[in-house]
PDB file of the backbone (N, CA, C, O) and the ligand in Angstrom, with CONECT records:
HET     ZN  A 101       1
ATOM      1  N   MET A   1      17.614 -26.148  15.562  1.00  0.00           N
ATOM      2  CA  MET A   1      18.728 -25.332  16.092  1.00  0.00           C
ATOM      3  C   MET A   1      18.230 -24.205  17.005  1.00  0.00           C
ATOM      4  O   MET A   1      17.196 -23.568  16.805  1.00  0.00           O
ATOM      5  N   THR A   2      19.016 -24.041  17.958  1.00  0.00           N
ATOM      6  CA  THR A   2      18.683 -22.976  18.919  1.00  0.00           C
ATOM      7  C   THR A   2      19.674 -21.916  19.014  1.00  0.00           C
ATOM      8  O   THR A   2      20.846 -22.230  19.222  1.00  0.00           O
ATOM      9  N   LEU A   3      19.335 -20.672  18.883  1.00  0.00           N
ATOM     10  CA  LEU A   3      20.302 -19.597  19.031  1.00  0.00           C
ATOM     11  C   LEU A   3      20.173 -18.985  20.431  1.00  0.00           C
ATOM     12  O   LEU A   3      19.065 -18.858  20.952  1.00  0.00           O
ATOM     13  N   THR A   4      21.188 -18.645  20.977  1.00  0.00           N
ATOM     14  CA  THR A   4      21.202 -17.764  22.109  1.00  0.00           C
ATOM     15  C   THR A   4      20.842 -16.311  21.781  1.00  0.00           C
ATOM     16  O   THR A   4      20.975 -15.896  20.629  1.00  0.00           O
ATOM     17  N   GLU A   5      20.400 -15.550  22.743  1.00  0.00           N
ATOM     18  CA  GLU A   5      20.166 -14.237  22.475  1.00  0.00           C
ATOM     19  C   GLU A   5      21.360 -13.516  21.791  1.00  0.00           C
ATOM     20  O   GLU A   5      21.203 -12.800  20.801  1.00  0.00           O
ATOM     21  N   ALA A   6      22.588 -13.751  22.388  1.00  0.00           N
ATOM     22  CA  ALA A   6      23.668 -13.091  21.793  1.00  0.00           C
ATOM     23  C   ALA A   6      24.000 -13.494  20.350  1.00  0.00           C
ATOM     24  O   ALA A   6      24.426 -12.670  19.542  1.00  0.00           O
ATOM     25  N   GLU A   7      23.802 -14.720  20.065  1.00  0.00           N
ATOM     26  CA  GLU A   7      24.021 -15.210  18.603  1.00  0.00           C
ATOM     27  C   GLU A   7      22.954 -14.602  17.745  1.00  0.00           C
ATOM     28  O   GLU A   7      23.201 -14.253  16.591  1.00  0.00           O
ATOM     29  N   LEU A   8      21.785 -14.471  18.284  1.00  0.00           N
ATOM     30  CA  LEU A   8      20.794 -13.960  17.416  1.00  0.00           C
ATOM     31  C   LEU A   8      21.041 -12.448  17.175  1.00  0.00           C
ATOM     32  O   LEU A   8      20.840 -11.951  16.067  1.00  0.00           O
ATOM     33  N   ASP A   9      21.449 -11.779  18.158  1.00  0.00           N
ATOM     34  CA  ASP A   9      21.856 -10.351  18.110  1.00  0.00           C
ATOM     35  C   ASP A   9      22.948 -10.146  16.929  1.00  0.00           C
ATOM     36  O   ASP A   9      22.839  -9.261  16.080  1.00  0.00           O
ATOM     37  N   ARG A  10      24.013 -11.076  16.985  1.00  0.00           N
ATOM     38  CA  ARG A  10      24.985 -10.995  16.018  1.00  0.00           C
ATOM     39  C   ARG A  10      24.578 -11.258  14.638  1.00  0.00           C
ATOM     40  O   ARG A  10      24.991 -10.567  13.706  1.00  0.00           O
ATOM     41  N   LEU A  11      23.760 -12.263  14.484  1.00  0.00           N
ATOM     42  CA  LEU A  11      23.122 -12.658  13.255  1.00  0.00           C
ATOM     43  C   LEU A  11      22.288 -11.519  12.622  1.00  0.00           C
ATOM     44  O   LEU A  11      22.402 -11.238  11.429  1.00  0.00           O
ATOM     45  N   ILE A  12      21.465 -10.887  13.442  1.00  0.00           N
ATOM     46  CA  ILE A  12      20.658  -9.707  13.021  1.00  0.00           C
ATOM     47  C   ILE A  12      21.595  -8.604  12.543  1.00  0.00           C
ATOM     48  O   ILE A  12      21.379  -7.974  11.508  1.00  0.00           O
ATOM     49  N   LYS A  13      22.714  -8.380  13.390  1.00  0.00           N
ATOM     50  CA  LYS A  13      23.669  -7.301  12.944  1.00  0.00           C
ATOM     51  C   LYS A  13      24.418  -7.625  11.591  1.00  0.00           C
ATOM     52  O   LYS A  13      24.689  -6.791  10.728  1.00  0.00           O
ATOM     53  N   ASP A  14      24.682  -8.862  11.553  1.00  0.00           N
ATOM     54  CA  ASP A  14      25.421  -9.388  10.308  1.00  0.00           C
ATOM     55  C   ASP A  14      24.547  -9.165   8.999  1.00  0.00           C
ATOM     56  O   ASP A  14      25.072  -8.792   7.949  1.00  0.00           O
ATOM     57  N   ILE A  15      23.263  -9.399   9.112  1.00  0.00           N
ATOM     58  CA  ILE A  15      22.429  -9.288   7.824  1.00  0.00           C
ATOM     59  C   ILE A  15      21.844  -7.841   7.743  1.00  0.00           C
ATOM     60  O   ILE A  15      21.065  -7.516   6.847  1.00  0.00           O
ATOM     61  N   GLY A  16      22.240  -7.035   8.677  1.00  0.00           N
ATOM     62  CA  GLY A  16      21.825  -5.618   8.571  1.00  0.00           C
ATOM     63  C   GLY A  16      20.435  -5.333   8.963  1.00  0.00           C
ATOM     64  O   GLY A  16      19.887  -4.334   8.498  1.00  0.00           O
ATOM     65  N   LEU A  17      19.775  -6.161   9.822  1.00  0.00           N
ATOM     66  CA  LEU A  17      18.399  -5.903  10.242  1.00  0.00           C
ATOM     67  C   LEU A  17      18.335  -5.278  11.588  1.00  0.00           C
ATOM     68  O   LEU A  17      19.177  -5.496  12.459  1.00  0.00           O
ATOM     69  N   LYS A  18      17.299  -4.486  11.732  1.00  0.00           N
ATOM     70  CA  LYS A  18      17.149  -3.946  13.064  1.00  0.00           C
ATOM     71  C   LYS A  18      16.248  -5.024  13.921  1.00  0.00           C
ATOM     72  O   LYS A  18      15.282  -5.593  13.414  1.00  0.00           O
ATOM     73  N   LYS A  19      16.605  -5.205  15.059  1.00  0.00           N
ATOM     74  CA  LYS A  19      15.964  -6.075  15.950  1.00  0.00           C
ATOM     75  C   LYS A  19      14.506  -5.754  16.159  1.00  0.00           C
ATOM     76  O   LYS A  19      14.195  -4.653  16.615  1.00  0.00           O
ATOM     77  N   PRO A  20      13.582  -6.666  15.846  1.00  0.00           N
ATOM     78  CA  PRO A  20      12.180  -6.278  16.032  1.00  0.00           C
ATOM     79  C   PRO A  20      11.984  -6.140  17.470  1.00  0.00           C
ATOM     80  O   PRO A  20      12.571  -6.871  18.268  1.00  0.00           O
ATOM     81  N   ARG A  21      11.151  -5.197  17.831  1.00  0.00           N
ATOM     82  CA  ARG A  21      10.818  -4.782  19.246  1.00  0.00           C
ATOM     83  C   ARG A  21       9.359  -5.385  19.624  1.00  0.00           C
ATOM     84  O   ARG A  21       8.360  -5.187  18.933  1.00  0.00           O
ATOM     85  N   GLY A  22       9.375  -6.003  20.590  1.00  0.00           N
ATOM     86  CA  GLY A  22       8.089  -6.564  21.141  1.00  0.00           C
ATOM     87  C   GLY A  22       7.356  -7.586  20.182  1.00  0.00           C
ATOM     88  O   GLY A  22       6.152  -7.832  20.254  1.00  0.00           O
ATOM     89  N   GLY A  23       8.204  -8.133  19.303  1.00  0.00           N
ATOM     90  CA  GLY A  23       7.781  -9.082  18.404  1.00  0.00           C
ATOM     91  C   GLY A  23       6.869  -8.580  17.209  1.00  0.00           C
ATOM     92  O   GLY A  23       6.492  -9.325  16.305  1.00  0.00           O
ATOM     93  N   SER A  24       6.566  -7.288  17.301  1.00  0.00           N
ATOM     94  CA  SER A  24       5.666  -6.744  16.171  1.00  0.00           C
ATOM     95  C   SER A  24       6.599  -6.052  15.040  1.00  0.00           C
ATOM     96  O   SER A  24       6.829  -4.848  14.930  1.00  0.00           O
ATOM     97  N   GLN A  25       7.039  -7.019  14.295  1.00  0.00           N
ATOM     98  CA  GLN A  25       7.809  -6.618  13.170  1.00  0.00           C
ATOM     99  C   GLN A  25       7.108  -6.036  12.016  1.00  0.00           C
ATOM    100  O   GLN A  25       6.273  -6.753  11.462  1.00  0.00           O
ATOM    101  N   ARG A  26       7.309  -4.875  11.575  1.00  0.00           N
ATOM    102  CA  ARG A  26       6.509  -4.382  10.502  1.00  0.00           C
ATOM    103  C   ARG A  26       6.803  -5.134   9.111  1.00  0.00           C
ATOM    104  O   ARG A  26       7.948  -5.455   8.793  1.00  0.00           O
ATOM    105  N   LYS A  27       5.827  -5.356   8.414  1.00  0.00           N
ATOM    106  CA  LYS A  27       6.055  -6.023   7.089  1.00  0.00           C
ATOM    107  C   LYS A  27       6.623  -4.965   6.178  1.00  0.00           C
ATOM    108  O   LYS A  27       6.365  -3.763   6.249  1.00  0.00           O
ATOM    109  N   PRO A  28       7.456  -5.573   5.282  1.00  0.00           N
ATOM    110  CA  PRO A  28       8.105  -4.629   4.331  1.00  0.00           C
ATOM    111  C   PRO A  28       7.080  -4.201   3.283  1.00  0.00           C
ATOM    112  O   PRO A  28       6.185  -4.938   2.869  1.00  0.00           O
ATOM    113  N   ILE A  29       7.300  -2.907   2.881  1.00  0.00           N
ATOM    114  CA  ILE A  29       6.241  -2.308   1.895  1.00  0.00           C
ATOM    115  C   ILE A  29       6.411  -2.907   0.555  1.00  0.00           C
ATOM    116  O   ILE A  29       7.495  -3.024  -0.015  1.00  0.00           O
ATOM    117  N   ALA A  30       5.214  -3.294   0.072  1.00  0.00           N
ATOM    118  CA  ALA A  30       5.153  -3.946  -1.340  1.00  0.00           C
ATOM    119  C   ALA A  30       5.158  -2.777  -2.289  1.00  0.00           C
ATOM    120  O   ALA A  30       4.131  -2.313  -2.786  1.00  0.00           O
ATOM    121  N   HIS A  31       6.481  -2.288  -2.532  1.00  0.00           N
ATOM    122  CA  HIS A  31       6.607  -1.043  -3.508  1.00  0.00           C
ATOM    123  C   HIS A  31       6.142  -1.334  -4.875  1.00  0.00           C
ATOM    124  O   HIS A  31       6.375  -2.413  -5.420  1.00  0.00           O
ATOM    125  N   GLY A  32       5.514  -0.417  -5.409  1.00  0.00           N
ATOM    126  CA  GLY A  32       5.091  -0.477  -6.817  1.00  0.00           C
ATOM    127  C   GLY A  32       3.683  -1.056  -6.990  1.00  0.00           C
ATOM    128  O   GLY A  32       3.261  -1.365  -8.104  1.00  0.00           O
ATOM    129  N   THR A  33       2.930  -1.203  -5.814  1.00  0.00           N
ATOM    130  CA  THR A  33       1.513  -1.633  -5.797  1.00  0.00           C
ATOM    131  C   THR A  33       0.768  -0.717  -5.024  1.00  0.00           C
ATOM    132  O   THR A  33       1.295   0.091  -4.259  1.00  0.00           O
ATOM    133  N   TYR A  34      -0.622  -0.842  -5.233  1.00  0.00           N
ATOM    134  CA  TYR A  34      -1.506  -0.027  -4.575  1.00  0.00           C
ATOM    135  C   TYR A  34      -1.513  -0.356  -3.093  1.00  0.00           C
ATOM    136  O   TYR A  34      -1.731   0.532  -2.269  1.00  0.00           O
ATOM    137  N   LYS A  35      -1.300  -1.496  -2.768  1.00  0.00           N
ATOM    138  CA  LYS A  35      -0.984  -1.893  -1.374  1.00  0.00           C
ATOM    139  C   LYS A  35       0.058  -1.286  -0.645  1.00  0.00           C
ATOM    140  O   LYS A  35      -0.036  -0.917   0.525  1.00  0.00           O
ATOM    141  N   GLY A  36       1.229  -1.175  -1.491  1.00  0.00           N
ATOM    142  CA  GLY A  36       2.400  -0.510  -1.036  1.00  0.00           C
ATOM    143  C   GLY A  36       2.137   1.018  -0.737  1.00  0.00           C
ATOM    144  O   GLY A  36       2.588   1.593   0.255  1.00  0.00           O
ATOM    145  N   ALA A  37       1.395   1.579  -1.660  1.00  0.00           N
ATOM    146  CA  ALA A  37       1.021   2.989  -1.479  1.00  0.00           C
ATOM    147  C   ALA A  37       0.222   3.203  -0.183  1.00  0.00           C
ATOM    148  O   ALA A  37       0.437   4.147   0.577  1.00  0.00           O
ATOM    149  N   ARG A  38      -0.712   2.264   0.015  1.00  0.00           N
ATOM    150  CA  ARG A  38      -1.494   2.332   1.367  1.00  0.00           C
ATOM    151  C   ARG A  38      -0.542   2.181   2.462  1.00  0.00           C
ATOM    152  O   ARG A  38      -0.647   2.905   3.453  1.00  0.00           O
ATOM    153  N   GLN A  39       0.367   1.316   2.371  1.00  0.00           N
ATOM    154  CA  GLN A  39       1.271   1.208   3.515  1.00  0.00           C
ATOM    155  C   GLN A  39       2.186   2.496   3.744  1.00  0.00           C
ATOM    156  O   GLN A  39       2.528   2.817   4.882  1.00  0.00           O
ATOM    157  N   HIS A  40       2.533   3.154   2.713  1.00  0.00           N
ATOM    158  CA  HIS A  40       3.181   4.401   2.935  1.00  0.00           C
ATOM    159  C   HIS A  40       2.275   5.432   3.681  1.00  0.00           C
ATOM    160  O   HIS A  40       2.666   6.148   4.603  1.00  0.00           O
ATOM    161  N   ARG A  41       0.994   5.411   3.154  1.00  0.00           N
ATOM    162  CA  ARG A  41       0.084   6.331   3.773  1.00  0.00           C
ATOM    163  C   ARG A  41      -0.179   6.060   5.189  1.00  0.00           C
ATOM    164  O   ARG A  41      -0.304   6.965   6.014  1.00  0.00           O
ATOM    165  N   TYR A  42      -0.268   4.744   5.485  1.00  0.00           N
ATOM    166  CA  TYR A  42      -0.517   4.228   6.859  1.00  0.00           C
ATOM    167  C   TYR A  42       0.671   4.754   7.834  1.00  0.00           C
ATOM    168  O   TYR A  42       0.459   5.102   8.996  1.00  0.00           O
ATOM    169  N   ARG A  43       1.828   4.767   7.271  1.00  0.00           N
ATOM    170  CA  ARG A  43       3.061   5.160   8.014  1.00  0.00           C
ATOM    171  C   ARG A  43       3.206   6.639   7.943  1.00  0.00           C
ATOM    172  O   ARG A  43       4.201   7.140   8.467  1.00  0.00           O
ATOM    173  N   GLU A  44       2.298   7.418   7.335  1.00  0.00           N
ATOM    174  CA  GLU A  44       2.461   8.838   7.119  1.00  0.00           C
ATOM    175  C   GLU A  44       3.735   9.340   6.547  1.00  0.00           C
ATOM    176  O   GLU A  44       4.316  10.319   7.015  1.00  0.00           O
ATOM    177  N   GLU A  45       4.181   8.627   5.483  1.00  0.00           N
ATOM    178  CA  GLU A  45       5.429   8.846   4.915  1.00  0.00           C
ATOM    179  C   GLU A  45       5.041   9.194   3.427  1.00  0.00           C
ATOM    180  O   GLU A  45       4.010   8.741   2.930  1.00  0.00           O
ATOM    181  N   PRO A  46       5.892  10.006   2.745  1.00  0.00           N
ATOM    182  CA  PRO A  46       5.548  10.183   1.326  1.00  0.00           C
ATOM    183  C   PRO A  46       5.741   8.956   0.474  1.00  0.00           C
ATOM    184  O   PRO A  46       6.570   8.099   0.780  1.00  0.00           O
ATOM    185  N   LEU A  47       4.952   8.868  -0.631  1.00  0.00           N
ATOM    186  CA  LEU A  47       4.925   7.739  -1.405  1.00  0.00           C
ATOM    187  C   LEU A  47       6.247   7.822  -2.284  1.00  0.00           C
ATOM    188  O   LEU A  47       6.667   8.899  -2.706  1.00  0.00           O
ATOM    189  N   CYS A  48       6.853   6.637  -2.522  1.00  0.00           N
ATOM    190  CA  CYS A  48       7.847   6.554  -3.452  1.00  0.00           C
ATOM    191  C   CYS A  48       7.345   6.548  -4.852  1.00  0.00           C
ATOM    192  O   CYS A  48       6.144   6.388  -5.071  1.00  0.00           O
ATOM    193  N   GLU A  49       8.283   6.730  -5.894  1.00  0.00           N
ATOM    194  CA  GLU A  49       7.731   6.850  -7.205  1.00  0.00           C
ATOM    195  C   GLU A  49       6.865   5.693  -7.763  1.00  0.00           C
ATOM    196  O   GLU A  49       5.775   5.846  -8.314  1.00  0.00           O
ATOM    197  N   PRO A  50       7.522   4.469  -7.537  1.00  0.00           N
ATOM    198  CA  PRO A  50       6.767   3.298  -8.057  1.00  0.00           C
ATOM    199  C   PRO A  50       5.289   3.147  -7.460  1.00  0.00           C
ATOM    200  O   PRO A  50       4.352   2.749  -8.151  1.00  0.00           O
ATOM    201  N   CYS A  51       5.172   3.488  -6.167  1.00  0.00           N
ATOM    202  CA  CYS A  51       3.981   3.349  -5.405  1.00  0.00           C
ATOM    203  C   CYS A  51       2.976   4.496  -5.877  1.00  0.00           C
ATOM    204  O   CYS A  51       1.762   4.316  -5.981  1.00  0.00           O
ATOM    205  N   ARG A  52       3.545   5.540  -6.113  1.00  0.00           N
ATOM    206  CA  ARG A  52       2.720   6.739  -6.615  1.00  0.00           C
ATOM    207  C   ARG A  52       2.095   6.330  -8.012  1.00  0.00           C
ATOM    208  O   ARG A  52       0.909   6.541  -8.266  1.00  0.00           O
ATOM    209  N   ILE A  53       2.899   5.782  -8.828  1.00  0.00           N
ATOM    210  CA  ILE A  53       2.390   5.352 -10.092  1.00  0.00           C
ATOM    211  C   ILE A  53       1.350   4.210 -10.025  1.00  0.00           C
ATOM    212  O   ILE A  53       0.373   4.160 -10.773  1.00  0.00           O
ATOM    213  N   ALA A  54       1.628   3.326  -9.102  1.00  0.00           N
ATOM    214  CA  ALA A  54       0.697   2.189  -8.867  1.00  0.00           C
ATOM    215  C   ALA A  54      -0.655   2.635  -8.414  1.00  0.00           C
ATOM    216  O   ALA A  54      -1.703   2.155  -8.845  1.00  0.00           O
ATOM    217  N   GLU A  55      -0.564   3.658  -7.447  1.00  0.00           N
ATOM    218  CA  GLU A  55      -1.776   4.190  -6.826  1.00  0.00           C
ATOM    219  C   GLU A  55      -2.674   4.963  -7.933  1.00  0.00           C
ATOM    220  O   GLU A  55      -3.900   4.860  -7.975  1.00  0.00           O
ATOM    221  N   ASN A  56      -1.921   5.732  -8.800  1.00  0.00           N
ATOM    222  CA  ASN A  56      -2.600   6.561  -9.837  1.00  0.00           C
ATOM    223  C   ASN A  56      -3.218   5.529 -10.730  1.00  0.00           C
ATOM    224  O   ASN A  56      -4.373   5.741 -11.099  1.00  0.00           O
ATOM    225  N   ALA A  57      -2.600   4.427 -11.134  1.00  0.00           N
ATOM    226  CA  ALA A  57      -3.097   3.476 -11.995  1.00  0.00           C
ATOM    227  C   ALA A  57      -4.261   2.871 -11.387  1.00  0.00           C
ATOM    228  O   ALA A  57      -5.258   2.681 -12.083  1.00  0.00           O
ATOM    229  N   TYR A  58      -4.248   2.552 -10.182  1.00  0.00           N
ATOM    230  CA  TYR A  58      -5.377   1.885  -9.448  1.00  0.00           C
ATOM    231  C   TYR A  58      -6.591   2.780  -9.472  1.00  0.00           C
ATOM    232  O   TYR A  58      -7.707   2.335  -9.738  1.00  0.00           O
ATOM    233  N   GLN A  59      -6.354   4.088  -9.180  1.00  0.00           N
ATOM    234  CA  GLN A  59      -7.435   5.063  -9.139  1.00  0.00           C
ATOM    235  C   GLN A  59      -8.087   5.190 -10.511  1.00  0.00           C
ATOM    236  O   GLN A  59      -9.311   5.213 -10.641  1.00  0.00           O
ATOM    237  N   ASN A  60      -7.223   5.272 -11.546  1.00  0.00           N
ATOM    238  CA  ASN A  60      -7.760   5.351 -12.880  1.00  0.00           C
ATOM    239  C   ASN A  60      -8.689   4.195 -13.241  1.00  0.00           C
ATOM    240  O   ASN A  60      -9.770   4.343 -13.810  1.00  0.00           O
ATOM    241  N   GLU A  61      -8.149   2.996 -12.844  1.00  0.00           N
ATOM    242  CA  GLU A  61      -8.873   1.833 -13.104  1.00  0.00           C
ATOM    243  C   GLU A  61     -10.190   1.718 -12.438  1.00  0.00           C
ATOM    244  O   GLU A  61     -11.155   1.195 -12.995  1.00  0.00           O
ATOM    245  N   ARG A  62     -10.224   2.235 -11.183  1.00  0.00           N
ATOM    246  CA  ARG A  62     -11.462   2.304 -10.475  1.00  0.00           C
ATOM    247  C   ARG A  62     -12.552   3.243 -11.211  1.00  0.00           C
ATOM    248  O   ARG A  62     -13.739   2.963 -11.379  1.00  0.00           O
ATOM    249  N   TYR A  63     -11.906   4.382 -11.600  1.00  0.00           N
ATOM    250  CA  TYR A  63     -12.670   5.335 -12.249  1.00  0.00           C
ATOM    251  C   TYR A  63     -13.235   4.850 -13.514  1.00  0.00           C
ATOM    252  O   TYR A  63     -14.424   5.041 -13.772  1.00  0.00           O
ATOM    253  N   ALA A  64     -12.435   4.222 -14.329  1.00  0.00           N
ATOM    254  CA  ALA A  64     -12.822   3.705 -15.535  1.00  0.00           C
ATOM    255  C   ALA A  64     -13.980   2.555 -15.310  1.00  0.00           C
ATOM    256  O   ALA A  64     -14.962   2.516 -16.053  1.00  0.00           O
ATOM    257  N   ALA A  65     -13.817   1.750 -14.376  1.00  0.00           N
ATOM    258  CA  ALA A  65     -14.754   0.728 -13.995  1.00  0.00           C
ATOM    259  C   ALA A  65     -16.099   1.305 -13.580  1.00  0.00           C
ATOM    260  O   ALA A  65     -17.166   0.812 -13.944  1.00  0.00           O
ATOM    261  N   ARG A  66     -15.996   2.348 -12.819  1.00  0.00           N
ATOM    262  CA  ARG A  66     -17.273   3.074 -12.453  1.00  0.00           C
ATOM    263  C   ARG A  66     -17.905   3.678 -13.630  1.00  0.00           C
ATOM    264  O   ARG A  66     -19.126   3.588 -13.756  1.00  0.00           O
ATOM    265  N   ARG A  67     -17.200   4.279 -14.495  1.00  0.00           N
ATOM    266  CA  ARG A  67     -17.842   4.877 -15.756  1.00  0.00           C
ATOM    267  C   ARG A  67     -18.392   3.719 -16.690  1.00  0.00           C
ATOM    268  O   ARG A  67     -19.344   3.912 -17.446  1.00  0.00           O
ATOM    269  N   GLY A  68     -17.702   2.445 -16.584  1.00  0.00           N
ATOM    270  CA  GLY A  68     -17.909   1.495 -17.572  1.00  0.00           C
ATOM    271  C   GLY A  68     -19.437   0.998 -17.477  1.00  0.00           C
ATOM    272  O   GLY A  68     -20.012   0.732 -18.533  1.00  0.00           O
ATOM    273  N   TYR A  69     -20.053   0.876 -16.364  1.00  0.00           N
ATOM    274  CA  TYR A  69     -21.341   0.311 -16.337  1.00  0.00           C
ATOM    275  C   TYR A  69     -22.522   1.427 -16.346  1.00  0.00           C
ATOM    276  O   TYR A  69     -23.719   1.140 -16.323  1.00  0.00           O
ATOM    277  N   LEU A  70     -22.057   2.590 -16.380  1.00  0.00           N
ATOM    278  CA  LEU A  70     -23.103   3.735 -16.530  1.00  0.00           C
ATOM    279  C   LEU A  70     -22.872   4.345 -17.812  1.00  0.00           C
ATOM    280  O   LEU A  70     -21.745   4.605 -18.234  1.00  0.00           O
ATOM    281  N   THR A  71     -24.028   4.590 -18.480  1.00  0.00           N
ATOM    282  CA  THR A  71     -24.079   5.398 -19.685  1.00  0.00           C
ATOM    283  C   THR A  71     -23.750   6.835 -19.310  1.00  0.00           C
ATOM    284  O   THR A  71     -23.752   7.204 -18.136  1.00  0.00           O
ATOM    285  N   GLU A  72     -23.464   7.648 -20.343  1.00  0.00           N
ATOM    286  CA  GLU A  72     -23.167   9.115 -20.040  1.00  0.00           C
ATOM    287  C   GLU A  72     -24.274   9.715 -19.391  1.00  0.00           C
ATOM    288  O   GLU A  72     -24.063  10.514 -18.479  1.00  0.00           O
ATOM    289  N   GLU A  73     -25.543   9.405 -19.779  1.00  0.00           N
ATOM    290  CA  GLU A  73     -26.728  10.117 -19.271  1.00  0.00           C
ATOM    291  C   GLU A  73     -26.912   9.689 -17.755  1.00  0.00           C
ATOM    292  O   GLU A  73     -27.177  10.520 -16.887  1.00  0.00           O
ATOM    293  N   GLN A  74     -26.754   8.329 -17.494  1.00  0.00           N
ATOM    294  CA  GLN A  74     -26.902   7.927 -16.091  1.00  0.00           C
ATOM    295  C   GLN A  74     -25.744   8.621 -15.202  1.00  0.00           C
ATOM    296  O   GLN A  74     -25.984   9.011 -14.059  1.00  0.00           O
ATOM    297  N   TRP A  75     -24.536   8.743 -15.772  1.00  0.00           N
ATOM    298  CA  TRP A  75     -23.588   9.399 -15.040  1.00  0.00           C
ATOM    299  C   TRP A  75     -23.921  10.845 -14.706  1.00  0.00           C
ATOM    300  O   TRP A  75     -23.808  11.312 -13.573  1.00  0.00           O
ATOM    301  N   GLN A  76     -24.350  11.539 -15.800  1.00  0.00           N
ATOM    302  CA  GLN A  76     -24.760  12.919 -15.624  1.00  0.00           C
ATOM    303  C   GLN A  76     -25.831  13.095 -14.517  1.00  0.00           C
ATOM    304  O   GLN A  76     -25.754  13.953 -13.638  1.00  0.00           O
ATOM    305  N   ALA A  77     -26.854  12.185 -14.649  1.00  0.00           N
ATOM    306  CA  ALA A  77     -28.010  12.205 -13.718  1.00  0.00           C
ATOM    307  C   ALA A  77     -27.548  11.989 -12.335  1.00  0.00           C
ATOM    308  O   ALA A  77     -28.034  12.639 -11.410  1.00  0.00           O
ATOM    309  N   ARG A  78     -26.581  11.055 -12.144  1.00  0.00           N
ATOM    310  CA  ARG A  78     -26.054  10.716 -10.783  1.00  0.00           C
ATOM    311  C   ARG A  78     -25.405  11.801 -10.313  1.00  0.00           C
ATOM    312  O   ARG A  78     -25.553  12.123  -9.134  1.00  0.00           O
ATOM    313  N   GLN A  79     -24.608  12.507 -11.144  1.00  0.00           N
ATOM    314  CA  GLN A  79     -23.759  13.696 -10.637  1.00  0.00           C
ATOM    315  C   GLN A  79     -24.736  14.857 -10.215  1.00  0.00           C
ATOM    316  O   GLN A  79     -24.496  15.592  -9.257  1.00  0.00           O
ATOM    317  N   ALA A  80     -25.864  14.965 -11.012  1.00  0.00           N
ATOM    318  CA  ALA A  80     -26.766  16.078 -10.744  1.00  0.00           C
ATOM    319  C   ALA A  80     -27.616  15.867  -9.540  1.00  0.00           C
ATOM    320  O   ALA A  80     -27.794  16.744  -8.695  1.00  0.00           O
ATOM    321  N   GLY A  81     -28.181  14.567  -9.485  1.00  0.00           N
ATOM    322  CA  GLY A  81     -29.373  14.437  -8.644  1.00  0.00           C
ATOM    323  C   GLY A  81     -29.098  13.368  -7.450  1.00  0.00           C
ATOM    324  O   GLY A  81     -29.980  12.981  -6.683  1.00  0.00           O
ATOM    325  N   GLY A  82     -27.808  12.969  -7.409  1.00  0.00           N
ATOM    326  CA  GLY A  82     -27.641  11.848  -6.341  1.00  0.00           C
ATOM    327  C   GLY A  82     -28.075  10.546  -6.704  1.00  0.00           C
ATOM    328  O   GLY A  82     -27.482  10.009  -7.640  1.00  0.00           O
ATOM    329  N   SER A  83     -29.004   9.933  -6.137  1.00  0.00           N
ATOM    330  CA  SER A  83     -29.405   8.592  -6.430  1.00  0.00           C
ATOM    331  C   SER A  83     -30.520   8.527  -7.507  1.00  0.00           C
ATOM    332  O   SER A  83     -31.415   9.371  -7.540  1.00  0.00           O
ATOM    333  N   LEU A  84     -30.440   7.530  -8.360  1.00  0.00           N
ATOM    334  CA  LEU A  84     -31.348   7.377  -9.350  1.00  0.00           C
ATOM    335  C   LEU A  84     -32.753   6.713  -8.822  1.00  0.00           C
ATOM    336  O   LEU A  84     -33.677   6.513  -9.611  1.00  0.00           O
TER     337      LEU A  84
HETATM  338 ZN    ZN A 101       6.866   2.528  -2.131  1.00  0.00          ZN2+
END
């Protein structure tokens, strides 16, 4: 099926979308995920609540993973002296 420009315009209006400009349509933000949080930051807009929570969870997980393979002594040494 082929739509004329006018038909396409009407269709876009009907479903409440903004017409993409230059073919570079932005992807919808994946809210509630770390990826979504990064998309917010990339667009320099404040994070929504689900994205903020997801980002926090991601950071905590990374932090926990980092701590996981180091003993407390190794961690302290790394903090104090840089590389082991
Ligand atoms: Zn969001």
